[in-house]
C-alpha positions, 0 to 999 in steps of 0.5 A: 499521496497528497501530502508529500508536495506542499507545492502541489497543494499551493497550486491546487489552492490557487486553482480553487481561488481561480474559481472566484475570478469571473473572467478566468471562468469565462475564458475556460468555458466554466471548467473551473466551476466543474472542477470545484464542484467535483472536488467538493463532492469528492471530499464530502463523499469521503468525509461522510463515509464514516471511515475516513482513513487517509488512503480513502482520499486517493479518489480525490487525487485526480481532481486535486491534480486538475485543480493544481493545473488550474493554478498553473494555468492562472500563472501562465497569464503573467506574461514575461514572468510566466516561464519563471513561475512555471519552472518554480512550480515544476520544482516545487511540485516534483522535488518532494515526490522525487525525494519520497520516491527515493526514500520509499523505493531506492534508499536502503531500508533498515530493519528493526533488530528483531526483524534482522534476526528473523531474516538471518534465521530464515536465510540460514535454515532455508535454501534459495529455492525454498519459499516462505510465507509471512501473512502479517501486513506489518511493514517490518515483516513484509520486508523480510522477503527482501531481507532473507532473499526468499520468495512468497509461497502464494501470490498473496504475499501477506494476508490482510483480512480487508483484502478478502472481499466478495467481488463479481469474479470471485468470492472472499472464500475462494480467495482464501481457499486459493491461499490454502491450496497454494500452501498445501501444494508447495508448503513453505519451509517457514511461516512467520506467524506467532499464533495461527489460530489468533492471527489467521482467525478470519481464515478459520472457515478454510481450515488453514490455521489447523493445517498450519498447526499440524504441519508446522512446529513452533520455533522461538527466534528472539522474542518471536515465535515462527512456524517451521515445516515438520519433516513429514507434514500431513495434508488435511 
């Protein structure tokens, strides 16, 4: 979220530097100091969490962008040069995001050879109306839905153990049971999973791995093993 634009980083740094200019601080009524304190507290909070994964820093983005706006505000004080500087700023900030958006959302995604083979197997052994389920959160696996042109059997198109947390609305167990009930009510023709007992161990309390093993048969596709619905699948 933060890294794609060095332009934004530069203006955010400029915004931080503006916090050292008493005249600028006074002109904006102390706002630069408030943003500087917010930025520092946000970074410290994530750093001290003990699990400083990159995506945790998303909570820093709003104040980070506001610091970039401070940098732009500082540039606007350069009278005649201000329009040119602001235009250059917009280009520097927007171009990396537009390029990243194209690469992530619009550019054709090339699957690894093994995944291409899986997508072909799914397309050849299911009809367009059939549902599939791919619980793996590996990027090349989640792209199989698009590559095979098949929809997921549940609203959770993959099962990531950290997704299932207790909340005020539903418990983690209820969310996992929702997946199981959706799969039982409309069994997908194919589940892309190598070993239900191992790969879905965090759902053992629902009995889902056992149901998959009873209702599906393992099929080797290249170096992978997937589960195909048996002609007569038992309900638990």
